[in-house]
C-alpha positions as CSV (number, residue, x, y, z in Angstrom):
1,M,11.7,-4.4,31.8
2,P,9.0,-3.9,29.0
3,L,9.8,-1.8,26.6
4,L,8.2,1.1,24.7
5,V,9.1,3.6,21.9
6,M,7.6,7.1,21.7
7,K,8.3,9.6,18.5
8,F,7.5,13.2,19.2
9,G,7.1,15.1,15.5
10,G,8.0,18.8,15.2
11,T,4.8,20.3,16.5
12,S,5.2,18.1,19.5
13,V,8.4,19.7,20.4
14,A,8.0,23.0,19.0
15,D,9.2,25.0,21.7
16,L,10.4,24.5,25.5
17,D,6.8,24.3,26.7
18,R,5.8,21.7,24.3
19,I,9.4,19.6,25.4
20,A,8.1,19.8,28.8
21,N,4.7,18.6,27.9
22,A,6.2,15.6,25.9
23,A,8.4,15.0,28.7
24,K,5.5,14.4,31.0
25,K,4.2,12.0,28.8
26,V,7.5,9.9,29.0
27,Q,7.3,10.1,32.4
28,K,4.0,8.7,32.8
29,E,5.3,5.4,30.8
30,V,8.1,5.5,33.0
31,D,5.9,5.5,36.0
32,R,4.0,2.1,34.4
33,G,7.4,0.5,34.5
34,Y,8.6,0.7,30.9
35,D,12.0,1.3,29.8
36,V,11.4,4.1,27.0
37,I,13.2,5.0,23.8
38,V,11.9,8.7,22.7
39,I,12.6,9.3,19.0
40,V,12.5,13.2,18.1
41,S,12.1,15.3,15.1
42,A,13.6,18.8,14.9
43,M,11.5,21.6,16.4
44,S,8.5,22.8,14.2
45,G,10.0,24.7,11.1
46,K,13.8,24.2,11.9
47,T,14.4,21.4,9.4
48,N,13.1,24.0,6.6
49,E,15.4,26.6,7.9
50,L,18.4,24.5,7.8
51,V,17.8,23.7,4.4
52,K,17.2,26.8,3.3
53,W,20.8,27.8,4.9
54,V,22.4,24.9,3.1
55,N,20.6,26.5,-0.4
56,D,21.5,29.9,0.1
57,T,25.2,28.9,1.1
58,S,25.7,26.5,-1.7
59,P,23.2,26.2,-4.2
60,F,25.0,22.9,-5.7
61,Y,25.8,21.6,-2.3
62,D,28.1,18.6,-1.4
63,A,25.0,16.4,0.0
64,R,27.7,14.9,2.8
65,E,27.9,18.5,4.4
66,Y,24.1,19.0,3.6
67,D,23.2,16.1,6.2
68,A,25.9,17.0,8.5
69,V,23.9,20.5,8.9
70,V,20.1,19.4,8.3
71,A,20.8,16.6,11.0
72,S,21.6,19.1,13.6
73,G,17.9,20.1,14.2
74,E,17.0,16.6,15.7
75,N,20.2,16.8,18.0
76,V,19.2,19.9,19.4
77,T,15.8,18.6,20.6
78,A,17.4,15.2,21.8
79,G,19.9,16.9,24.2
80,L,16.9,19.5,25.3
81,M,14.5,16.6,26.1
82,A,17.1,14.7,28.1
83,L,17.7,17.5,30.1
84,R,14.0,18.0,30.9
85,L,13.7,14.5,31.9
86,Q,16.8,14.8,34.0
87,E,15.4,17.8,35.7
88,M,12.3,15.8,36.4
89,G,14.3,13.3,38.3
90,I,14.2,10.7,35.4
91,P,17.7,9.1,34.5
92,A,17.7,9.9,30.4
93,R,20.4,10.4,27.8
94,S,20.4,11.8,24.6
95,W,21.9,9.6,21.8
96,Q,22.9,10.9,17.9
97,G,22.7,8.4,15.3
98,W,26.6,8.0,15.4
99,Q,26.8,7.0,19.0
100,V,23.8,4.4,18.9
101,P,25.1,3.2,16.2
102,I,22.5,3.9,13.5
103,L,23.7,2.0,10.6
104,T,22.6,3.1,7.2
105,T,23.8,3.2,3.4
106,S,25.7,5.9,2.1
107,Q,23.0,7.6,0.1
108,H,23.0,11.1,1.5
109,G,19.9,12.8,2.0
110,Q,17.4,9.4,1.1
111,A,19.5,6.8,3.3
112,R,18.0,3.4,4.3
113,F,18.7,1.4,7.3
114,V,21.4,-1.4,7.4
115,D,21.2,-2.2,11.3
116,I,20.8,-0.9,14.7
117,P,22.8,-2.8,16.9
118,R,21.6,-2.9,20.4
119,D,24.6,-3.1,22.8
120,N,25.1,0.2,23.5
121,I,21.7,1.4,24.5
122,D,20.9,-2.1,26.2
123,A,24.2,-1.4,28.4
124,K,23.0,1.8,29.2
125,F,19.6,0.6,30.6
126,A,21.1,-2.2,32.6
127,E,23.2,0.8,34.4
128,G,20.1,2.3,35.3
129,M,19.2,4.6,32.4
130,K,15.2,4.9,32.0
131,V,15.2,6.9,29.2
132,A,17.1,6.9,25.7
133,V,16.5,10.0,24.0
134,V,17.3,9.1,20.0
135,A,17.5,11.9,17.6
136,G,15.4,10.7,14.3
137,F,16.1,11.2,10.8
138,Q,20.0,10.3,11.1
139,G,22.1,7.7,11.2
140,V,25.9,7.0,10.1
141,S,27.2,5.6,6.8
142,P,30.3,3.1,6.3
143,E,32.4,5.9,5.7
144,G,31.2,7.2,9.2
145,R,29.8,10.4,7.6
146,I,26.5,11.6,9.0
147,T,23.3,10.5,6.6
148,T,19.8,11.7,6.8
149,L,16.8,9.5,5.9
150,G,14.6,12.0,3.9
151,R,11.4,13.8,5.1
152,G,9.3,11.9,7.5
153,G,12.5,9.7,8.7
154,S,11.9,10.2,12.2
155,D,8.7,8.0,12.1
156,T,10.8,5.7,10.1
157,T,13.6,5.8,12.8
158,A,10.8,5.0,15.7
159,V,9.4,2.0,13.8
160,A,13.2,0.6,13.3
161,F,14.0,0.8,16.8
162,A,10.8,-0.6,18.0
163,A,11.7,-3.6,15.6
164,A,15.4,-3.9,16.7
165,F,14.3,-3.7,20.3
166,G,11.3,-6.0,20.5
167,A,8.8,-3.1,21.8
168,E,5.7,-3.5,23.2
169,R,4.3,-0.8,20.9
170,C,5.8,2.3,18.9
171,D,3.5,5.2,19.8
172,I,3.6,8.3,17.3
173,Y,2.6,11.3,19.1
174,T,1.4,14.2,16.4
175,D,-1.0,17.0,16.2
176,V,-3.9,14.7,15.4
177,D,-5.3,12.3,17.9
178,G,-5.5,9.6,15.4
179,V,-6.3,8.3,11.9
180,Y,-9.7,9.5,10.6
181,T,-11.8,8.0,7.7
182,T,-11.0,10.9,5.6
183,D,-9.8,14.3,6.1
184,P,-12.2,16.0,8.7
185,R,-11.4,19.4,6.9
186,I,-13.2,18.1,3.9
187,A,-15.9,15.6,5.3
188,K,-17.3,16.9,8.8
189,K,-18.8,13.7,9.3
190,A,-15.1,12.0,9.3
191,R,-14.6,9.3,12.0
192,K,-11.7,8.2,13.9
193,L,-10.7,4.7,13.8
194,D,-9.9,2.8,16.6
195,K,-7.7,0.4,14.7
196,I,-6.7,0.0,11.4
197,S,-4.7,-2.6,9.3
198,F,-0.9,-2.1,8.3
199,E,-2.2,-2.7,4.6
200,E,-4.8,-0.2,4.7
201,M,-2.7,2.4,6.5
202,L,0.0,1.7,4.0
203,E,-2.5,2.4,1.0
204,L,-3.7,5.7,2.8
205,A,-0.2,6.8,3.2
206,S,0.6,6.4,-0.3
207,L,-2.1,8.2,-1.5
208,G,-2.1,11.1,0.3
209,A,-2.8,10.8,3.9
210,K,-0.2,12.5,5.8
211,V,-0.5,11.2,9.4
212,L,2.1,8.5,8.8
213,Q,5.0,8.4,6.2
214,T,4.9,5.5,3.8
215,R,8.6,4.1,4.6
216,S,7.3,3.7,8.2
217,V,4.2,1.9,7.6
218,E,6.2,-0.4,5.1
219,L,8.9,-1.2,8.0
220,A,5.9,-1.9,10.6
221,M,4.0,-4.3,8.1
222,R,7.2,-6.1,7.5
223,Y,8.1,-6.5,11.2
224,K,4.7,-6.6,12.5
225,V,5.4,-3.5,15.0
226,R,2.1,-2.4,16.5
227,L,1.8,1.4,16.0
228,R,-0.5,3.8,17.6
229,V,-1.0,7.5,16.5
230,V,-2.0,9.6,19.5
231,S,-2.2,13.5,19.9
232,S,0.6,15.3,21.7
233,F,-2.0,17.7,23.1
234,E,-4.6,15.7,24.7
235,E,-4.8,13.1,27.8
236,I,-3.5,9.6,26.7
237,D,-5.1,6.4,28.0
238,E,-5.3,2.6,26.8
239,N,-8.3,3.7,24.3
240,S,-6.8,6.9,22.6
241,G,-5.6,7.4,19.2
242,T,-5.6,4.7,16.4
243,L,-3.8,1.5,16.7
244,V,-2.0,0.3,13.4
245,C,-2.1,-3.3,13.5
246,D,-2.2,-6.9,11.6
247,E,-5.4,-7.4,9.8
248,D,-5.9,-10.6,12.6
249,E,-6.1,-8.0,15.2
250,I,-9.4,-6.7,13.6
251,M,-12.6,-8.6,14.2
252,E,-14.6,-7.4,11.2
253,S,-13.7,-5.3,8.4
254,K,-15.9,-3.0,6.8
255,A,-15.8,-2.8,2.8
256,V,-14.0,0.7,2.8
257,A,-12.2,1.9,5.9
258,G,-11.3,5.4,4.5
259,I,-11.2,7.9,1.5
260,A,-7.7,9.3,0.5
261,Y,-7.3,12.0,-1.9
262,S,-4.0,14.0,-3.6
263,R,-5.1,17.4,-4.9
264,E,-1.9,17.8,-7.0
265,E,-2.2,15.3,-9.8
266,A,-1.3,15.7,-13.3
267,K,-2.4,13.4,-16.4
268,I,-0.4,12.9,-19.6
269,T,-1.1,11.2,-22.7
270,L,1.2,10.2,-25.4
271,F,-1.4,9.9,-28.7
272,T,-0.4,7.3,-31.4
273,I,2.6,5.1,-29.8
274,E,3.5,2.1,-31.6
275,D,1.9,-0.6,-30.1
276,R,5.0,-3.3,-30.0
277,P,6.8,-5.1,-27.2
278,G,8.9,-2.8,-25.1
279,I,7.2,0.2,-25.7
280,A,6.3,0.5,-22.2
281,A,9.9,0.0,-21.2
282,A,10.9,2.7,-23.6
283,I,8.6,5.1,-22.2
284,F,8.6,4.6,-18.5
285,G,12.4,3.8,-18.4
286,P,13.1,7.7,-19.3
287,L,10.6,8.7,-16.9
288,A,12.3,6.8,-14.0
289,D,15.6,8.0,-14.9
290,A,14.3,11.7,-14.7
291,G,13.1,11.1,-11.2
292,V,9.3,11.0,-12.4
293,N,6.9,9.2,-9.9
294,V,4.3,7.6,-12.1
295,D,1.1,6.5,-10.6
296,M,-1.8,5.4,-12.5
297,I,-1.4,3.8,-16.0
298,V,-3.7,3.3,-18.9
299,Q,-3.2,1.8,-22.3
300,N,-5.6,2.3,-24.8
301,I,-7.0,-0.8,-27.2
302,S,-4.7,-1.1,-30.3
303,E,-5.9,0.1,-33.6
304,K,-4.3,-1.5,-36.7
305,D,-3.1,0.4,-39.7
306,Y,-4.1,4.1,-38.2
307,D,-3.5,5.2,-41.2
308,E,-0.9,5.6,-44.4
309,A,1.7,7.2,-41.6
310,H,1.3,4.9,-39.0
311,P,1.5,1.3,-40.4
312,G,0.8,-1.5,-38.1
313,A,-0.8,-1.2,-34.6
314,V,-0.8,1.9,-32.5
315,T,-2.3,2.9,-29.3
316,D,-2.7,5.6,-26.9
317,M,-0.6,5.7,-23.5
318,T,-2.1,7.7,-20.3
319,F,0.0,8.0,-17.1
320,S,-0.4,10.3,-13.8
321,C,2.3,11.9,-11.9
322,P,2.7,14.4,-9.5
323,V,1.7,17.9,-10.8
324,D,5.3,19.3,-9.9
325,Q,7.2,16.4,-12.0
326,V,5.5,17.5,-15.2
327,A,8.2,19.5,-16.7
328,R,10.5,16.6,-16.1
329,A,8.1,14.4,-17.6
330,K,7.6,16.2,-20.8
331,K,11.4,16.8,-21.2
332,A,12.0,12.9,-20.7
333,M,9.4,12.0,-23.4
334,E,10.5,14.8,-25.6
335,D,14.0,13.6,-25.5
336,A,13.1,9.9,-25.7
337,K,11.3,10.9,-29.2
338,A,14.4,12.8,-30.2
339,Q,16.6,10.0,-29.7
340,G,14.5,7.4,-31.6
341,L,13.5,5.6,-28.4
342,I,9.6,6.2,-29.0
343,K,7.6,7.8,-31.8
344,Y,4.5,9.7,-30.8
345,D,2.0,12.3,-32.6
346,E,0.9,14.2,-29.7
347,L,1.8,14.9,-25.9
348,I,-1.2,16.3,-24.0
349,I,-1.2,17.2,-20.3
350,D,-3.8,17.9,-18.1
351,D,-2.7,19.5,-14.8
352,D,-5.9,19.9,-13.3
353,V,-6.9,16.8,-11.7
354,A,-6.9,15.3,-8.4
355,K,-7.0,11.4,-7.4
356,V,-9.5,10.5,-5.0
357,S,-9.1,6.6,-3.5
358,V,-11.3,4.0,-1.6
359,V,-9.2,1.8,0.6
360,G,-10.5,-1.5,2.4
361,I,-9.2,-4.7,3.0
362,G,-13.0,-5.7,3.2
363,M,-13.0,-5.1,-0.3
364,R,-11.8,-8.9,-0.5
365,S,-15.1,-10.2,0.8
366,H,-17.5,-7.4,-0.2
367,A,-18.8,-7.4,-3.8
368,G,-19.8,-4.3,-5.4
369,V,-17.8,-1.4,-4.1
370,A,-16.5,-0.4,-7.3
371,A,-20.2,-0.1,-8.6
372,R,-21.5,2.1,-5.5
373,M,-18.2,4.4,-5.8
374,F,-18.8,4.9,-9.7
375,E,-22.7,5.5,-9.0
376,S,-22.1,7.7,-6.5
377,L,-19.9,9.9,-8.6
378,S,-22.5,9.6,-11.2
379,R,-25.0,11.1,-9.0
380,E,-23.1,14.0,-8.5
381,N,-22.0,14.3,-12.4
382,I,-18.6,13.8,-11.9
383,N,-17.0,12.2,-14.5
384,I,-14.0,9.6,-14.4
385,K,-11.0,10.3,-16.2
386,V,-8.8,7.2,-15.0
387,I,-9.3,4.1,-13.1
388,T,-7.1,1.8,-11.5
389,T,-7.7,-1.0,-8.9
390,S,-5.9,-3.0,-6.4
391,E,-7.0,-6.0,-4.4
392,I,-7.8,-3.4,-1.3
393,K,-8.0,-0.1,-3.4
394,I,-9.9,1.8,-6.3
395,S,-8.7,5.0,-7.4
396,V,-10.0,7.5,-9.6
397,L,-8.6,10.8,-11.4
398,I,-11.3,13.7,-11.7
399,D,-11.4,17.2,-12.2
400,R,-9.7,18.8,-9.5
401,K,-12.8,21.4,-8.7
402,Y,-14.9,17.9,-7.8
403,M,-12.4,16.7,-5.4
404,E,-14.0,17.6,-2.4
405,L,-17.5,16.7,-3.4
406,A,-16.3,13.4,-4.4
407,V,-14.8,12.8,-1.0
408,Q,-18.0,13.9,0.8
409,A,-20.2,11.7,-1.4
410,L,-18.0,8.6,-1.0
411,H,-17.7,8.9,2.6
412,D,-21.5,9.3,2.8
413,V,-22.3,6.2,0.4
414,F,-20.2,3.8,2.3
415,E,-21.1,5.4,5.6
416,L,-18.0,6.0,6.8
417,D,-19.3,8.2,9.8
418,K,-20.9,4.9,11.3
419,A,-18.7,2.3,13.7
């Protein structure tokens, strides 16, 4: 039988009525002749509740017990979904991570996949089971303990199963009807994309688009798993949603596919640091050790013999990070200075910035994207603080108050409302 993987997020299984609605969508695929692996998240809000219970019980908790508690949300949903399918006359069985087994590393709370053996589920399909309902977000460590995969882990679980079982496609059911050129709440002309490449989706996900979890897109790109993002709350046909696929499946790419943004960014600058080999490692090593996710990095042109107090070459270093990591970043730099690892005159923090990015594989063959982007922002009198580029992305840091204006202006200038 052809195999399909269907993943339902928390809003799609938020209560018994929505579980029943999701089960009807599974039934349609079974009626089309598919064997189906369904990956489910916990009911909406349940994971947050479980995390709160752990924190209220033990603020300095044992990570193994944290995983044991938090993974239970998905187990409940899997059992209820299997029961609903059985009531509809569909041979279904629920599977917890240890029953498959989903083999992971021992890094509790952020485990990574090692292997998903097919034998147990394949045997049940051979016996007549039509739907395997698998609890997402979890696995089992080499020590036999329950592990969890971190936020968004159910998306990653779905892609991993699609890769392991050679699924025809992996459908991600969520509360939106596809991937848009940008956030429709900001740009009313935002258009749903029929297709988007793995690379573009990965960039958009990493830059703030919340439709798919970054790790799931990475995995899909590595194993060429065709992903489809569709709505749980609409009737679905073959043209529904957005297909995330290999670049070869897209006939012609526009220069820009989408605009992403991240509102909660901060810019940190170290003034008059030594310009010498190893200075970047001396700065970003302590930041990494402190768990700071550094994004954009800019080093100014070196100055020689700045003054008598700074003989030799000096420069400034600017980087960005999430605003909720500023305190950690500042402490890491102050500690590194106290330990003599780095020297700087001043550390300046701007925690009122946003990152706006244009993304598109078409940039490889279309010249002038950067010029059009910068001209558009200039016309709106938006000053650019930092710029970084890659082969298919240009990102800028700007004052946060101009973020929505920038997104709208860029969406218009690249005519993303037109197919």
